[in-house]
N, C-alpha and C positions, 0 to 999 in steps of 0.2 A: 471398463473402466468403474474404476474404485472410487469412493468415497473419500473424502477428507476429513479427518479429525479439526471440527471446529473449536474445542476446547486449546489444543495443541497450538493452533496458527491465533486464536484471540488471547490466548496466554502467552506464549512467547512473543508475538507481535507486541502486545501490551506492556508485559512488564519490562521485556529487551530497550521499546522506546520510552516506557514510561518513568524507567530507572535512568535510563539517559537523558531524558528531560530534567528528573528532578537533580543531577550531576552539574548540570547547564546551569540552573537557577542558582545551586549552591555556588559553582565557582563564582557567578559574577556577582553574589553578595559577599564572598571573601575577597574578592579583588577589590571591591569598592571600600571593606572596610579595615583590611589589611592591605593588600600593596596587589597590582596588577598579577607580578608572579605567582601571588599565593594562590592563585584560582586557576594556573596553568597546570596544575595538577589534577585537579579534579577534572578540568576539563577534558585533558587525555585519558583519564580513568574514563569516561561518558562516552570515549568511543566504542568499547569493549563490547556495553551494552546496544549500544547504538548499532554497530554491524552484525549483531545476531541479530537483532528485531528487523533490519533491512534484508537479510538474506533470507529470513522467514517471508518477509513480505514480499521479494522476487520470489521465491520458490511459489508461493501461491498465486502470482500472476501467472506464474509460467504454467503451471495448473490450471487455472482458468484457462487461459490461449487453446492449451491444448485439447480441451472439451467443445471445442465450438470448432474445430476444424471439420469440416464438411463442406469447401472448397469457397465456402462465401467470405469467410474471416478476410480482414482486411491483412494480417500479417501472420508470421510463424510463430511459438511461441519463443524460439530461439532469437528470432530477431525483437520481438516483442520487448525482450529483455537485452539482449546483447546489446540492442544500440542505444540502452540507456545509458553504457560505458563511453559512449563518443562525445568526447568535450564539445561542447557549444550547440553539437546536432540534437542532444540530447535535452535540449531546452524544448523544442521542437517535437520532439518523437516521444516528451512525456506524457504532452497529451496524446498524441494517439495511440500509445500502448498504458494510459492508463482510462484517460474520457472516452476513445477508440474500443477499447474492452466492453466499456457498459453499454456502450452504443452495440456491438456486432453479439454481443452475448444476450443482450432483450430481442434481437433480429433472431438468434438461432432458437431463442424460447419459442418463437413467436411461430418462425417457421416449422418448428419441429413438434406444436400444440404441446407444450411442457406445462403441465401445472403448477409452477413456480412465481412467487414476486419478482417484477421487474427488477434489477438492477437502479437504484434510484440516479439516473443521469447527473445531475445536480450537482449530487454531494462527489462523484468521480470529478466532473470540470473544477470543484472548489478546491478540493484535494490537488488536483494539479496546479490552480493559482497559486495559494499558500504557500505552498513546498518554495515559491518563486519569493516569498514577503518576510522571511524571519531575518533577511539582514535588517529590517526597517527598524531604528533604535527603537527601545522601549515597545513600541506597538508590535514590533517582529516576534518578541516573546507573547504576546496575548494570542496571534496568528499562531505561533508552536501549539499551543494549547489546543486552539480550535482543531488545528488539523490533527493532533492526535486523536482526539474524540473523532471528528468525521473518517480518519482511516480505520479506527475500532468499526465504526458502522460498516466500512465497505468490505471490510476482512469478514463482518458477519454477514453481510448480503453476498459474498463471494462464495464461502463456505455453502450457505443452503443452496445457491446456483447449482454450483458444483455437484451437489449431493442429489438434487431434484432431478438432474441429468444421468447422474448415475444409477438411481434408482430406476428411471422409465428407460434406460438401457438395459438394466438386469430384468425389468418385465419382459421387456421385447423378446427374452433369449429363452 
């Protein structure tokens, strides 16, 4: 079992989604000051770093599910990530794949007596809820920023957890 690079995941997800968020804010500002069409270019451009950040986040979720596969996890890594791409079902599944990950991860740490900080389940739940609130006018932009910060806290906690499991696994060998 290999460790993950906390720097890579925090940097990639932080920069990718951070740049995308800034471009979205700029697109909105430009659409208000110039014309709605003026912001569309920036909005389209925001898709590139957003896609990169999202792919890195999905990779981390996959790795997180993979390290806790001991017969007790609620799903497999492939299902956890793959089912997020099923329209409408993904609304339900996000709670299983993200919030459920924190629950199953913590149970794994406890079952295997791994001395690592438990994942903050409330943050994982908040992340799921806030993902579906960005459509709310004005307030959605605030939720976007809050969710960005929560997402980075999740990434940090997941990397620490994965690395603690990998370290325990290496000591056992």
